[in-house]
N, C-alpha and C positions, 0 to 999 in steps of 0.2 A: 806500747813498746817504746823504749827510750830512743831518741834520735841518735844516729851515729855520732861518735865523738868528733867535735870540731874545736878549733881554738876559740877561746872566749872572744867575743866581739867587743873592742874597746869603744865605750861611749864617750864622745868628745863634746864638752860643753860648747865648743866653737863650731861644731859640725852643722851643716845645713839640715834642718829637720826633715825637709821634703826629700832631699837626696838620701838621707839616712833611712827614712821610712820606706822609700822605694826599694833600696838595696836589701833591707832586712826582710821585707815582705816577699820580695822576689826569690829569696832563698827557699821559700816553702816550708820553713821550720817555724811553727807558731810560737814555740817557747824555746829560748836558747840561753846559754850561759854568756854573760857579758862581764866587762870590767868597768867599774866606775872610776872616776878620777882618784889617783893615788893607788891604782891597781887593786882596788877593793872588789872582790868577786861578788856577783849577784846573778839572779836568774830573771830574765825579762819575758813577759807575755806580750806578744806583738800583734796578733790579729784580734778582731773584735771579740770572738767567742772566748778565746783564751784570756784576754784582758778582763772580760766580764766575769769569768770564772774566778780569777785571782781576786777581784774586788769583793766578791761575795762568798768566798770559800770559808767554811766554818773552821778549818784547820790552819788558817792564815790569820795572824793577829798583828795589830799595829803596835803592840807593846814591845819596845826594844829590849826588854829583859829576856826575851826569847832569842836574841841574836848573840851567840857566843863570841863572835868577832869583836863586838862592842864591849860586852861585859868582862872579857878577859884581857882587855887592853890592847888588842891588835889594831883597833881603830884609834888614832891619836885624837886628843882633845881639840886640836886645831884643824881637823879635817874639814874641808870647805863645805861639806854637806851636813855637818853636825847639827846646825840649827833646824834642819828639815827632818831629822830622824830622832832627835832626843829632846825631851822636855816633859813638863808636868801637865800639859793641857790635853784636851780631848783628841787632838791629832795623833798623839802618841799613846793613847790608852785603848784597851780592849775590854770586851765583856761588860761587866757591871760598872766598872769605873768609867767607861766611855758613855754608857747610858745615863749615869748620874750627871756627868759634866754636860752632856748635850742637853739634858732636860732643863738645866738652869737657864739656857738661852733660847731654847727652841720656840717659846711663845712669841718672842720678838720677831721671828722670821716666818711666822705663819702667813699664808697668802693674803688673808684679809688685812692683817697688820701692815704688810708691805704695800699693798695696793693703796692704803691710806696715805702713803708717802708720795704718790704720783704728783699731786700739785706742787709739793715742795721740790721734788726732783726737777720738774719742769721750770720752776722759778730759778733754781740754781743753774740749769742748762742755759736759760735765756740770758742770765747775767754773764755767764762765761762766753756765750756767743757775742754779746755786746763787746766784751773785752777783746775777743778774737778779731772782731771787725776793726776795733781801734788799733790793735797791733799791726794789722795789715796796712794801715795808713803810714806806718813808719817803715815797713819793709813788705813788699808784695808777697814774699815767700814767708810763710809762717809754719812752725812745727806744730801740727795738730795734736800730737801726743802731749807735748809740754804745755801748750796753751789751752787745751780743752780736755782731751781724753783722760789724762791722769787726775785732773782737778775735780771732775764731776764725781766719780765714785769715792775719792778720798774725802771730799767735803761731805758727802752723804753719810759714809760710815762714821766719820768723826762726829757729826751731829747726832747720829743714832747713839753713839757711845757717850757723848758729852765732852769730847776732847776740845780744849780751847783752840781758837784759830792760831794763836801764837806758837803752838807746838807742831802744827801741820807740816810746815816746810822742813823742819829738822827731822821729823819722822820720815818724811818721804825720801830724803837723802839717805837716811840709814837703811831703809827698805831696799832702795836701789843697790846699795853696796852688798846687801845680803843675797839678793836674787841674781845679781850679775857680778860675782867676785872678780877682782883684778887678777888676770892671768899671771902677772909678774909678781904678785904677792904670795910667794911660796910659803911664807911663815904663817899665813892666815891672820895676820895682825889686823887687816882691814875688817874681817868678819867679826873679830872680837871687839873691835872699836864700835862697829855698827850695833852689835848686841848690847853694848854698854849704854849707848845713846838711847836705844829703845827702852831698855830697863829703867833708865833715869827718868825719861819722859813719862812712862806709865806709873812709876812710883810717885812722881809729883802729882799726876792726875788722881791717883788713889787718895793721896793726902788732901788734895783740893776737895774731892767729893765727900770726904768724911767731915770736913768743916762746912762745906756748902753743897749739900746734896741737891740733885736736880731730877727732872723727869726724863731720865736717860738710862741706858742699859748699864753703864758703868756703876751708877748708884745702886741699881738692882743687884748687880754682882757683889758689890761691896757689902750691901745689906745682908746678902746670903752668907758672906764670909763672917761678918761681925755677929751674926746670930749665934755663932759658936756651937752649931749643932752638927758640925762635921760636913756640911754641904760643900765647902770649898776651903782648901788650904791657901796660905799666902802664895805659895809657888803656883798653885793651880789658878788662882785669881789673876796673877801676872801673865801666865801663859795663855789663858783664855782670852784676855784682852789683846794680847799680841796677835793671836791667831785671827781674831775677828778683824783686826785692823789690816793685816797684810793680806789675808784671804779676801777681804771685802774691797780691796783696792787693786792690787797688781793684776790679777787675772781679768778683771773687768776692763782695765785699761787695754790689755792685750786683745781682748775680744772686740772692743770698739775700733781700735786702730787697724787690726787685721781685717775686719769686715769692711771698713771704709776703703782700705787698700784694694780688696777684692772687687768691690763695686766700681771703683775708679778705673780699674783695669778692664772692666767689661761694661761699657756704657749702655749696651743693649739691655742687659739685665736691670740696670738702674732705671732705664726708661720704662721697663715693664712694671717695676715697683711703683713708679710715679703714675703710671696709667691705671693702677689698681689691680693688675693681674696677680700680684703677690702682696702679702702684708709685711709690715716690718717685723712681725713675729717670725714669718717665714725666713726673712733675711737673717735674723739672729740665729735661728736654729741651723741654717746652712753654714753660717760662720762658725758655729760651735763644732759642727761635724767636720768641716773642711780644714779648719785651723784651730784645733783645741788649744787654748792657752797653756794647758798642762801638757808638757812633753812626756814626762814620765812621772807617774804617781809613786812617790817614795813613802814609805817602804813597808812591806809586810814580811812576816817571819813565820816559817813553818813550825808548828808545834808538834808535828809528827811527820813521818814520810808520807808523801802524797804523789799523785801524778796528774799533770795538766797538759793538754795538748800533746800527749804522747811522750812527754819528758818527765823523768823522775826528779822530784824535788825532795831533798833530804831535810830531816829535822834540823832546824837552826839556820837553814838557807835564808838569805835576804831575797825578796821577790819584788820586782817592779811590774807595773802595768803601763804599757806604752799607749797612752790615751791618744796622742797625736796620730801614731801609726794606725791605731784601731779605727779612727775615722776615715783613713785612706784605704781600708781593706777592700780590695776589688771583689772579694767573694760576697760582700754585703751590698756594695754600691757599684753600679755601672759607671765607668769613667770616674773613679773615686777621686782622682787628683784634680778634677774640674770643679770650680765653684759654679753650681748649677741649681738655680731656684726652682726649676721645673722637675727635679727628680721626684720619684714617687715615694721614696722613704729617706728619712734623715736620721736613722738610728745613730746615736753617738754616746760616748761615755765621758764627755767633757766635764760633767759634774760628778763623776764617779758612779758608784752603784752599791747597793747594800746598806749596811749599817752606817757607813761613813759617807753616804751621799751628801753632797754639799748643802749645808744649812742655808747658805745665801743664794741658792740657785734662782729663786723667784726674784730676789732683789737685783741680781746681776742681769737677768733677762729684762726686767723693767728699765733699769738704767740704760742698757744698750739700746732698747727700742726707742726710748725717749731721746737719747743722744743722736741716733741715726736719723730719726724722722725730723727732728728740729734742725739738725745740721744741714741736711739736704734741702729742707724747705727754705731756710735762711739764705743758703748759698747754692742755688741751682746750677751755677756754672763752675763749681769747684772742680779743680783738677790737680793731678800730681805735678810736682815741680822737680822734674828729673827722674831718671830711671833707677838710680842706685838708692836703695833704702836699707840702712844698716839693721842687722838683726842682733838680738841680745845673745849673750853667751851664758848658757845655763843648761843644766841637765833637767831640772825640774820644770822649767817654763820655756816657752818659745814665743817669739813675736818680734815686733819692731821696736828698736831703740828710739827711733824718730820717724816722723811722717811729714816731710815737707810738702806743702800744698800751696796753690794759688787759689784764693777764694772766689775771685771774680765778683761781679755785681750781686747785690743782695736781691732776694725775692720779695722784699717788703715794698 
């Protein structure tokens, strides 16, 4: 039976995800109507079971052609969430189209393939920690996000794709503008400019790899495109590379910084990890459950009338899965708002569920484990520098915009 009518809950990019999740879950309505920025209506699945049902439901598709509000022009081209809901890549495809696009890159992300990257990831982390130590000689307070956390996954995914080092800084700036739009930019011009920068850099990369192919994923994708067998269109090639870059970087940055922040706020649990009571894999999984980098998984569309969590979802409705709130569901986890390495279960949906389960989950876990173990080994006395840590402004993602720390003496 559908829940009693209530006013749609407005989702604010600047809201505190913890307070928002607590408020929504406390209302006892697992699925409810919400308003996205720009007063765009949607339906959000909030608790663990409902969010999981949305992610795997056969009558919910990622193909935005099934969203009448978009296809009939009610959603403007400069809507701030357009880059996250519209495109030619696998993120916005359903059915056979999604299977075809995913198959072109899945081999690069198999567990054995990713594990072979461990020595290189450790080398990159060691170099970045050296640079972090040098930075601390100039200023005892360093921003761990800027100086370490964002550089590790971005360097790895760029090497995997074959992106030249000269393009990394410009891409990173553009990605930041996409995932945290300027609240004063009502025209959406900043989003359009960021999209243009990314498209320009990727177009240049494609041209480079056609003249100088390498042993990298970009070359494999370009080869599939140039085989002219329908495997990949020009638009799909560009969008697939865009998705791999942004998905392979930003969420892992947020996972690393959020988990470091949780550990530094609870020294006893950090001591337990160092004593061997828990593994770094345990730490990463609790970080994913406690503070999923994905706040809301955007977007799925109902291909026919369905019901989830006692709420009717009409054909053409846009549906979100609240992955952050699902990790804080008290029906699944005792003391769900606590970061607790000793809990008996760490079920989470941070990497999604079903056909669109994150291709890079194994890589993200490996990068986070390496980053955390090497960081706390190098700097055993690391601590937070101040209590106020700024949070990002985003509907899709949640996490820290900066993480100022004092490193203390090294463990070498």
